[in-house]
C-alpha positions in Angstrom: 0.0 0.0 0.0 1.4 3.4 -1.0 1.5 6.4 1.3 -1.3 8.0 -0.7 -3.5 5.0 -0.3 -2.7 4.7 3.4 -3.7 8.2 4.4 -6.7 10.5 3.9 -5.9 13.7 2.0 -5.8 15.6 5.3 -3.5 12.9 6.8 -1.2 13.0 3.7 -0.9 16.8 4.0 0.0 16.5 7.7 2.5 13.8 6.9 4.2 16.0 4.3 4.2 19.0 6.6 5.7 16.9 9.4 8.6 15.8 7.2 9.2 19.1 5.4 10.7 20.6 8.6 11.9 24.0 7.5 11.3 23.8 3.7 13.7 26.6 2.8 16.6 24.5 3.9 15.9 22.0 1.0 16.9 24.6 -1.5 20.5 25.1 -0.2 22.9 26.4 -1.3 20.2 28.8 -2.6 19.0 31.1 0.2 15.3 30.7 0.5 13.6 32.2 3.6 11.4 30.0 5.7 8.4 32.1 4.8 9.0 31.5 1.0 9.6 27.8 1.6 6.2 27.5 3.3 4.6 29.5 0.5 6.1 27.2 -2.1 4.9 24.2 -0.2 1.4 25.6 0.0 1.4 26.3 -3.7 2.5 22.7 -4.5 -0.4 21.3 -2.6 -2.9 23.9 -3.7 -3.8 25.1 -0.2 -3.5 28.4 1.6 -0.4 29.0 3.7 -2.7 29.5 6.7 -3.8 25.9 6.4 -0.2 24.7 6.6 0.5 27.0 9.4 -2.5 25.6 11.4 -1.0 22.1 10.8 2.4 23.2 12.0 0.9 24.8 15.1 -0.9 21.6 15.9 2.3 19.6 15.6 4.2 22.0 17.7 1.5 21.9 20.4 1.9 18.1 20.5 5.6 18.5 21.0 5.1 21.1 23.7 2.8 18.8 25.6 5.3 15.9 25.3 8.1 18.3 26.6 5.9 19.4 29.6 5.2 15.7 30.4 8.9 14.9 30.5 9.7 17.9 32.6 7.1 16.7 35.1 9.0 13.4 35.6 11.1 13.2 38.7 14.8 13.6 37.9 14.4 14.5 34.2 15.4 18.1 34.6 18.6 17.0 36.3 19.5 14.7 33.4 18.7 17.4 30.9 21.5 19.6 32.4 24.0 17.1 30.8 23.2 18.5 27.4 26.6 20.2 26.6 26.4 23.9 25.8 27.9 27.0 27.4 25.7 29.7 28.7 24.3 31.7 25.8 25.6 29.1 23.4 24.2 27.7 20.2 23.0 24.1 19.8 22.6 22.9 16.2 21.0 19.6 15.0 22.3 18.2 11.6 20.6 15.3 10.0 17.8 13.9 8.0 14.0 13.2 8.5 14.6 11.6 11.8 15.4 15.1 13.1 13.6 17.3 10.5 10.2 15.8 11.4 8.2 18.4 13.2 7.4 15.8 15.8 11.0 14.7 16.1 13.3 14.2 19.1 15.2 17.2 17.9 12.2 19.6 18.1 11.4 18.0 21.5 14.9 18.7 22.6 14.5 22.3 21.4 11.2 22.7 23.4 12.9 21.3 26.5 15.9 23.6 26.2 13.6 26.6 25.6 11.9 25.8 28.9 15.0 25.1 31.0 17.8 27.0 29.3 16.3 29.9 27.5 19.7 31.5 27.1 20.6 29.0 24.5 20.0 29.4 20.8 18.6 26.2 19.3 18.8 25.6 15.5 17.5 22.5 13.7 19.2 22.2 10.3 18.0 18.7 9.5 16.5 18.1 6.1 14.4 15.0 5.1 16.1 12.6 2.7 19.5 14.2 3.3 22.6 11.9 2.7 26.0 12.3 4.2 27.3 13.8 0.9 24.5 16.4 0.9 25.2 17.2 4.5 28.8 18.0 3.6 27.7 20.0 0.5 25.4 22.2 2.7 27.9 22.7 5.6 28.2 26.4 4.9 24.9 27.0 6.8 26.1 25.0 9.8 29.4 26.9 9.9 27.5 30.2 9.6 25.4 29.2 12.7 28.6 29.2 14.8 27.6 26.3 16.9 29.0 25.4 20.3 27.3 21.9 20.2 26.4 19.9 17.1 24.0 16.9 17.4 24.8 14.8 14.3 22.3 12.0 13.3 22.8 11.1 9.6 23.6 8.2 7.4 20.4 6.2 7.0 19.6 7.7 3.6 23.0 6.6 2.3 21.6 3.1 2.6 18.3 4.0 0.7 17.7 1.9 -2.4 15.8 3.0 -5.5 14.2 1.0 -8.3 12.4 -2.3 -7.5 14.5 -4.0 -10.3 17.6 -1.7 -10.6 18.2 -1.8 -6.9 20.4 1.3 -6.8 21.9 2.2 -3.4 22.5 5.9 -2.7 26.1 5.4 -1.5 28.4 2.5 -1.0 29.6 1.7 2.5 33.0 3.0 1.6 31.6 6.3 0.5 29.5 6.6 3.6 32.4 5.8 5.9 34.6 8.4 4.2 31.8 11.0 4.5 31.4 10.3 8.2 35.1 10.9 8.8 35.0 14.1 6.6 32.0 15.4 8.5 33.8 14.9 11.8 36.9 16.7 10.4 34.8 19.5 8.9 32.8 20.2 12.1 35.9 20.1 14.3 38.1 22.3 12.1 35.5 24.8 10.9 33.3 25.2 14.0 35.4 23.8 17.0 32.0 22.6 18.3 31.5 19.6 20.5 29.9 16.8 18.5 27.2 14.7 20.0 27.0 11.8 17.6 23.7 9.8 17.5 23.7 6.7 15.3 20.8 6.2 12.9 17.5 5.0 14.3 16.2 1.5 13.5 13.4 0.9 10.9 10.6 -1.6 11.2 12.0 -4.6 9.3 8.6 -5.8 8.3 8.0 -3.0 5.8 11.0 -3.7 3.5 9.2 -5.7 0.8 6.2 -3.3 0.6 8.6 -0.4 0.2 10.5 -2.2 -2.5 7.3 -2.6 -4.5 7.0 1.2 -4.4 10.5 1.7 -5.7 12.3 3.0 -2.6 13.3 0.9 0.4 15.8 0.1 3.1 17.4 -3.2 4.0 18.1 -3.9 7.7 21.6 -5.3 6.9 22.4 -2.1 5.0 21.4 0.1 8.0 23.3 -2.1 10.4 26.5 -1.7 8.5 26.0 2.1 8.3 25.5 2.2 12.1 28.7 0.2 12.6 30.6 2.6 10.3 29.2 5.6 12.1 30.3 4.1 15.5 33.7 3.4 14.0 34.2 7.0 13.2 32.4 8.2 16.4 33.3 5.7 19.1 31.3 7.6 21.7 28.2 7.6 19.5 24.8 7.2 21.2 23.2 4.1 19.8 19.4 3.8 19.4 19.2 0.1 19.0 17.1 -0.3 22.2 15.1 2.9 21.9 12.1 1.0 20.6 12.1 -1.5 23.4 8.7 -1.8 25.1 7.0 0.2 22.3 6.9 -2.4 19.5 5.0 -1.1 16.5 4.1 2.1 18.4 7.7 3.3 17.9 7.0 4.0 14.3 4.5 6.0 12.3 2.4 4.1 9.8 5.3 3.9 7.2 7.6 1.9 9.5 10.5 4.3 8.8 9.8 7.5 10.6 9.2 7.3 14.4 5.9 8.4 16.0 5.9 11.0 18.7 6.1 8.1 21.2 9.1 6.9 19.2 10.8 10.3 19.2 10.2 10.6 22.9 12.0 7.3 23.4 14.9 8.5 21.2 15.1 11.7 23.2 15.1 9.7 26.5 17.9 7.5 25.1 20.0 10.6 24.1 19.5 12.4 27.4 20.1 9.2 29.5 23.4 8.6 27.6 24.6 12.2 28.1 23.7 12.1 31.8 25.5 8.8 32.4 28.6 9.8 30.4 
């Protein structure tokens, strides 16, 4: 079943808005303002910008509620203090749809920092579908942000395959490994920021064949080798292998690739717990 068949028109629109993140970033290196990006997205779907804004507001409200629930938990605020950033510093997230999703762990982190450390500047530069090569190619925006801390979660799209018959992988393991090392070198030399490396999140292995029929899919073994390569370059990487424990299918949205809000909350917990115990 395709995404279009699985969702109502309203559900499809929300799905696209979720994963569009900040649409203007998709045009880099061209400079497109967020407002223009939202306008172009509205035109593409034949809706008024106000309708998309209402959807975004609803998604942000859900993230805000999840953040408030976490802050109400005993001990969570203490753990959150482990997020590395100097007073008045800038925290930047770099990655793909796992972070660009408006319900993502990254936006949840931003909401939490806004409530507990309002002196910080939080920037989410993640873009859905972004590969490691594209992350390098658009590094100028990251450098310009002058980050003190960079959360890096990227690599899954390098393992993405296209063409049910052609079976074309976006990047070889060797290319991906090289790009991980170059991203590390680039961030360290150009920004001097502290890197918090988070390995790619797991997919639901049961959806692979259905995705292949639609012409774009992921193989569990491909993702596993990307995670190993990531952890080889970033030995202190936070792994998300167990983030889905206890949630089963509720960890993912209907597509089996992108986490649900519950899944993103579990990812955020895993990241914060790892930082607090380091």
